[in-house]
C-alpha positions in Angstrom: 59.6 147.7 68.8 58.5 144.3 68.9 55.1 143.4 68.4 54.1 147.3 68.3 55.2 147.4 64.7 51.8 146.4 63.6 50.5 149.2 65.2 52.7 151.4 63.4 52.2 150.4 60.3 48.5 150.3 61.5 48.8 154.2 62.2 50.5 154.7 58.9 47.8 153.1 57.0 45.3 155.0 58.5 46.6 158.6 58.4 47.3 157.7 54.2 43.6 157.1 54.3 42.9 160.1 56.1 44.9 162.0 53.3 43.4 160.8 50.6 40.1 161.2 52.0 40.9 165.0 52.3 43.1 164.9 48.6 39.1 163.7 47.4 37.6 166.4 49.3 40.1 169.3 48.4 38.9 172.3 46.3 38.4 170.8 42.5 40.8 172.9 40.2 39.6 174.6 36.9 41.2 172.5 33.9 43.0 170.0 36.7 42.9 167.1 33.8 44.6 168.8 31.6 43.3 170.5 28.2 43.0 169.5 25.0 46.1 169.2 22.9 45.2 172.3 20.3 47.8 170.2 17.8 47.1 166.7 17.9 43.7 164.9 19.1 43.2 162.9 22.2 46.1 164.1 23.8 45.9 166.4 26.6 48.3 169.2 28.0 49.0 170.0 31.4 47.1 172.6 33.2 48.5 175.1 35.9 51.1 173.1 37.6 51.0 175.1 40.9 47.5 175.5 40.8 47.0 171.5 40.8 49.0 171.8 43.8 47.5 174.6 45.4 45.0 172.7 47.9 46.7 169.3 47.8 50.8 169.4 47.1 51.5 169.1 51.3 48.9 166.7 51.6 50.9 164.9 48.4 54.0 165.2 50.3 52.9 163.6 53.8 51.1 160.6 51.5 54.7 159.9 49.9 56.4 160.1 53.1 54.1 157.8 54.6 54.4 155.3 52.2 57.9 155.5 52.3 57.7 154.9 56.1 55.4 151.8 55.0 57.7 150.3 53.1 60.3 150.1 55.6 58.3 148.9 58.4 57.1 146.3 56.1 60.1 145.4 55.4 61.0 145.6 59.0 57.6 142.9 59.6 59.6 140.9 57.2 62.2 140.2 60.1 61.3 137.9 62.9 60.4 139.9 65.9 63.7 138.0 67.8 66.2 139.4 65.2 64.9 142.9 64.9 67.8 144.4 66.6 69.3 147.8 67.4 71.5 147.3 64.5 68.6 146.7 62.1 66.5 149.5 63.2 69.8 152.0 62.7 69.8 150.3 59.2 66.2 150.7 58.8 65.7 154.4 60.3 69.1 155.3 57.7 67.0 154.0 54.6 64.0 155.6 55.8 65.8 159.0 55.6 67.8 158.1 52.5 64.1 157.6 51.1 63.2 160.9 52.4 66.0 162.9 51.5 65.3 161.7 47.3 61.4 162.4 47.9 62.5 165.8 49.4 64.9 166.3 45.9 61.7 165.7 44.0 59.2 167.8 45.5 61.3 170.8 46.4 63.0 170.3 42.4 59.6 170.9 41.2 58.2 173.4 43.9 61.3 175.7 42.4 60.4 174.9 38.8 56.8 176.0 39.3 57.8 179.2 41.2 60.5 180.5 38.8 59.5 178.7 35.5 63.2 177.6 35.4 65.1 174.4 35.6 68.2 172.8 35.1 68.9 169.5 33.4 70.8 166.2 34.6 71.2 163.6 32.7 68.8 164.4 30.1 65.8 165.2 32.3 64.8 168.4 34.3 66.5 168.1 37.9 62.9 167.0 39.5 62.3 164.2 37.5 65.7 162.9 37.1 65.6 162.5 41.1 62.2 160.2 40.3 63.9 158.4 37.6 67.2 157.8 39.3 66.5 158.4 43.0 63.8 156.3 42.9 66.1 153.4 42.2 68.7 154.8 44.2 66.6 154.9 47.5 65.6 150.7 47.1 68.8 149.6 47.1 69.8 150.3 50.7 66.8 147.3 50.9 68.2 145.3 48.5 72.0 145.3 50.6 70.2 145.1 53.4 68.2 141.6 52.1 71.5 140.4 50.2 74.5 140.8 52.9 72.1 140.8 56.2 70.8 137.2 54.4 71.8 135.2 57.3 71.8 137.4 59.8 68.0 138.8 60.0 66.2 136.9 57.7 67.2 133.2 57.4 69.8 132.1 59.9 71.9 128.8 60.1 69.6 127.9 63.6 66.4 128.3 60.8 68.0 126.1 58.6 68.7 123.2 60.9 65.0 123.9 62.3 63.6 123.3 58.8 66.0 120.3 58.0 64.9 118.9 60.8 61.0 119.6 59.5 61.8 118.1 56.7 63.4 114.8 58.2 60.6 114.2 60.4 57.5 114.6 57.6 60.1 112.3 55.6 60.1 110.1 58.7 56.4 109.9 59.2 55.5 109.7 55.7 57.1 106.0 55.5 
C-alpha cells in the first residue's frame, strides 16, 4: 500500500467532512434536543429517538464506520513504510472488521429497541449500551496487542535501536 495510505486517510477525512455537512443540512427534528423534565428543573428528557435518527441515522452510522477506518489507518501510518507487510495489513484489516462488528452491534441493538420498545439487559445495561460500554474497550485491545507484541517487529526494531545508539554516539563525539 505504501504511500497510498496518506491518500486513503485524506479521502476518509473528506468523506467524514461531507457527512458532517450532510448532517448539518438534514431536516431538523422537533424537540431534537429533548424536552424540559417535568419534575427536575434544568434537566432534559430525550425526545423521540426514532425521529431523531430518521434523517441522519445512516449518516451517523457511516461517519462512525469511517472514524474506525481512520483510527486503523492512522495506526498503520505510525509504522515505517518498509515494515507495512501483508501480515500487518491482515492484522489491521481484522482489527477494523472487529471494530465494525462492535459498532454494528451497538447501532443495530439501538435500532431494534427503537422499533420494538423492548430491550434485553447485559451486565446491568441495555444490550446496545453494553456493547458501547464494554465493546468500545474490547475493540481497542487488538491495537494494544499489536503495539505490545509487535513492537520489535513493526515499531522499533533492533536495527532501529542500533542506528539510534550510533546517532547518540556521533552526537556525543561531536560535543567533546
